[in-house]
N, C-alpha and C positions, 0 to 999 in steps of 0.2 A: 172156113165157114162164113156164110153171109151175116153181116151184122145190121141191125136195124139203125136207121137215123136217131139222135138223140130224142129222147121224150120231152115233149112239150105240150102235152095235152093237159087239160084242167085235172081237177082232182080225181083220183081213182074211185071207183066204188068201194064200200066197205068191205075191208079185206079180212073176213072171220078168220081165216088161218093164222094170219099175224096176231089177231087178238089171242087165239087159242095158244100159239107159240109162246108168248108173254107169259100166260098164265101157268103153262107147264115149266118154264124155266124158272120163274120166280117161285114156285112151289119147291123146286128142286135147289134152290138157294136157301130156302127156309130150313129143309131137312139137311143140307151141307153145314149150315151154321149151327144147327143143333148138334151135329156131330162134333164140331170144334169145342163145344162146351163140355161134353161128357166123354168123348172117346179119343179123338184126334188130337195130337200134340201141335195145336195152333191156337193162339190166344183168342179168347172170347171175354165178353164183358163179366160174365159168371162162369168160372171154370175151377171153383174150388172142389167141386166134386169129381173132378176129371180122373179117369183111369185109362191109361194108353197101353197098358201091358196086355200080353196074351193074344189069342187069335183074334179077338175082335177089334183090336187096335189095327191089325193087318186088314182084316176083312173090310172094315168101314173106310180106313185110311187112305187105301189106294183110290176109291170111287170119289172120296172127298177131296183129295188132291187133285185128281183129274177134272172133277167139277170146278174146282177153284182155278183151275188153269185155263180151261177151255169152255165152260158152261155159258159164260155169258157172251161167247163170239157170236152166234146167230143174231143177237139182238143187234151188235153193231152192223152186220150185214143189213138186216132190215131197216135199220134207222137210216144208213146211207141210202138205200133204195128208195124210201119214203121222202128223203130229203130232196130228191129231184124233182119230184111232182111239186113239193111244197114251194121250191124256188121258183119253178116254172110258173106256179099260179100267182103267188103273193110278190115275187120279186125279191132279190138278196137282202134288201134293207128290211123289209117287213118280215122275212123268214129269220133274219138274225135277231130282230126284236122280240119275235114270238118264242125263239129259242132261250134268250135271256130271261124272259119271264117265266117260261115253262120249267127250265132246267136251272137257271141261276137263283131263283128265288127260293126254291125247296133246297138247294144246296147251301145257301147262307143260313135258312132256317135250321137244317140239320146241325151244321157246325156250331152256331151259337145256342141251340136250346136242346135238339134231340140227342145228341152225341154226349154233351155234358151230363144231361139227365139220366141217359142210359147207363153211363158209367158210374154216377152216383148209386142209382138203384142196384147196379150188378156187384157193387163193392160194399154194400150195406153191413155185410156180416163180419168184414175184416178190416177194412181201411178206414171208414166213418170218416171220410174227407167231406168238405162241404161241397156244394154246387158250384160255388165260385172256384174253388181250387180245380175242379174237373173242366170247368170253363176255361181257365188259365192253359190247362193241358189238352185242349181239345184237338180234334183230327177230323179228317174227311171220311175215314173208315170205309165203310160200304159205299160211300158215295163217291168213290174214285171213279166209279163208273159213269155217273152223272158228269162229274167235272171233265172226264174225257170225252164224253159225247158233246158236251157244250163247247170244248175247244175245237173239236173235228167239225161240228156244225158251223161255228163262226169262221173257221178257215175256208170251208167250202162256199160259204156266202159271199166271202171276201174274194175268192177266185172267181166266182161267176158274176160278181159285180165289176170285175175288172176284164174278164174275159168269158162272155157268154158262151153258152153250150150251142155248137153249131155242128152240122154234119161234116164229116172227114171224107177225103177220097181214099184215105188208107185206113180205116179204123182198125183198131187193135182187137183181134178175135178173142173170144172167151177164153179159149186155151192158153194164148200168150197172157191174157190178163190174170188167169188163176195161177199160172206158173209164176208170174212176176210178183204177186201177192204172197206165195209161199217163200220165195226167195227174200222178198222184203222183210217179213216176218223172222226169217232165220237170221238174217245179217242185222237187222235193227235189234233184235234182242240180244244178240251175242255182244253188241257195241254197247247197249245201254246197261247190260248186266255187269259190265266192267266197273260201272259206278253205282249203280242201283239194282242189285239182284232182285229176283222175282219176289221174295218175301222179307225183303229188307225193310227197316224202320227208315224213315225219312221225314222231312218238315211235313207236317199235316198228314202223314201217312197216304201220301197221294197215289202209291202203288206204281210209280212211273216204270217199273220193270215189265209192266203188263201193257203200257201204252203202245209200243211198236205193233204187237199183235192186233191191238184194237184198232189203230190207224189204218192198217193194211186192210182189216174187214170192213171197215166203213168206206174206204176207197173203192174195194171190189163191189159193194153195194151200190155205191154211186155209178160205177162203170155199169153194172148190170142194168140200173135205172135208166140210164141215159142211152143206152144201146139196146135195150128192150130183151136181152137173152135169157134173163130169169124166166121169162114167160114162155120161152121156147125150150127149156131144159128136158131133155127126152129120159125115159126110163133108163135107157142104158148108160147115159151119163150119171144118172143119179146112182145106179149101181156101182159104177166106177169110183165115184167119190165115196161111197159107203165102204167099198173093199179098201180104199187108200186110207180111210179114217179107222178102219178096225186093224189094218197092218200097223198104223202108227201108234194106236193104243197099246197094242200088244207089246210093241216094242218100247214104248214108255212104261209099260208095267214090269218087263224084264229089265229095263235099266233101273226102275224104282226098287224092284226086289232085289237086285244085285247090290245097289247102294245101301239098302236095308239090312243085308246080311253082312256086310262089311261094316257096318256102323258108320256110313259115310253120307247119310240123307241130308243132313245139314249142310255138308259141303256141295252137295248137288244143288240144294235149294237157294244157296248163298254164293254160288259161283265161285267157289274157292279152288276147285279142282280143274284144269284146263280140258281134259279130255271128256269127262262127262258133261261138263258145261257146252261143249260144242256140240256133242250129240242131243243134249236137251233142246238147244237152240235149233237144230235141224229138225226135230220131232215137233218142236213149237211151229214152225212153219208148215209141216206136212198135216198135222193133226188140226190145227186151227182152221185153215182153209178148207180142206177136205170135210171136216165134220160140220162146219157152220153152214157151207153150202148144201151138204146133203141134209142137214136137219131143215133148212129152209125149205128145199125141195120136197122133203117128205111131209111136211106139215101143209105145204100147199096142195099136193096131192091127196093126201089121206085125211086131213083133219080141218075141214072147213065148215063142220057142222055148228050150230048153236042150239041154245035153250036159255031159259030164264036165269038159272043158276050160272051157268057159263057166261052169258052176257054180262052178269053182274061182276063176276070175277075179273072178266077182261077190263070192264070199266075201272076196277079197283086195282089192278096190277101196279101200275106206277106209284100210288099211295102206298100199297102193301110193301113194295120195295123199300121205300123210304122209312116207313114205320116198323118194319119186322123186327129190327134190333131191340126197340124198346118192348114191343109186344113179347118176344121170346124171352128177353132177359127178366120181364117182370113175371112171366110164368115160372122160370127156372128159379127164382127167388122164393115165389110162394110155394113152389113144389120141394124146397129144400129142406123143409121139416118133415117129409115123408122119408122113411128109411128103405131105400131100395137100392140096388146095384145101379152104377152109372150107366150101363148098356141098357137097362130096363128103363130108366128114366129118358134116354135117348129116344127109344122106341115110343114111349107114350107122349113125351113132349113134342116129337116130330108130328105124330098122328093128330094133336091137338093144336099144335102151333099152325098148321097150314091153314085150316078153315079160321081160326082165331085171326090170323094175321090179315086175310082176305076180309073177313069181317069188319075188322076196324079200319082197314084201308077202305073198304066201300062207305063206311060211316063218315070218313074223311070228306069223300067226294060228295056228300050230301049237305056239307057246310056251306052256306053262301060265302062267295069270294074264294073259299079254297078250291070250290069245283072248277073255277075258271082256270086255275093253275095246274090241278091234279088232273 
């Protein structure tokens, strides 16, 4: 296929579809994290009311695991895509400085304030530790996404400072780039999981097991931005990507179900069994790339609308992601006095937590000083 020359034009017009994509995925993150508190066997700041037994644990568990493994992928693609225009407009140095301010400062604030505060509130009922105790044991938590994005952004800025984007006589086609990204995710994940499995504890909980996927998706976004093929993606290509993602998710469901039936889910997640781990790595590459590109293409084609509420939610999306653990955990602790089954609380807190999270996130963007970063 014909590939465009690298994009060096000034800033793109406002991309409403990207705003809407962020809103939808971050709302999904809030729901998934609510599930980990009440229904799914994944730790959360407040989970002393958790019930993982029965049908609900399976029904909610698989979508939550799937969202945890692949849900943020499209945002890495979009970040790489936007990085191209930002570097072309600002230059690598200014782009790196802007990323350090917008990503680095919230990351530091989260680790030193929001994470220990959320841990403190979430454990008020049982541990009664001090804020200082949780500060000493702080971690990156959900901000692994921001830490990874900052790392990739700085690496891209360094690459373009040393080697500016120029046209190539033999550009890599979209198909080759997509295939290479899928193989890179599978091989990279399999290699990294030998040391840091997908859901393993590590220093600051940086979730390094998810970084190979994230890096490849950021790179495919950069490639799409520099060569312009995201703008030319046809409906037939979008359908093929959707079909590949559906097949991959179905296979992931079958693998997950089989491991669950055999009682080996932890072996799958912690890469202690060779066969299932290889299968999971292959599916990681297939699903991450096909789903992420399909999702981006679908939003570009189908959801570019806007309105006052959606515009405010879009403005608040980054702040919402940063603050949502504290908002959700505070709601859960306050709701703990109500005697209801955990599944019911999951449904209620999910329904209330999404608008509450975006409302608090939007309020943060109205604070002088914070607005410049968020």
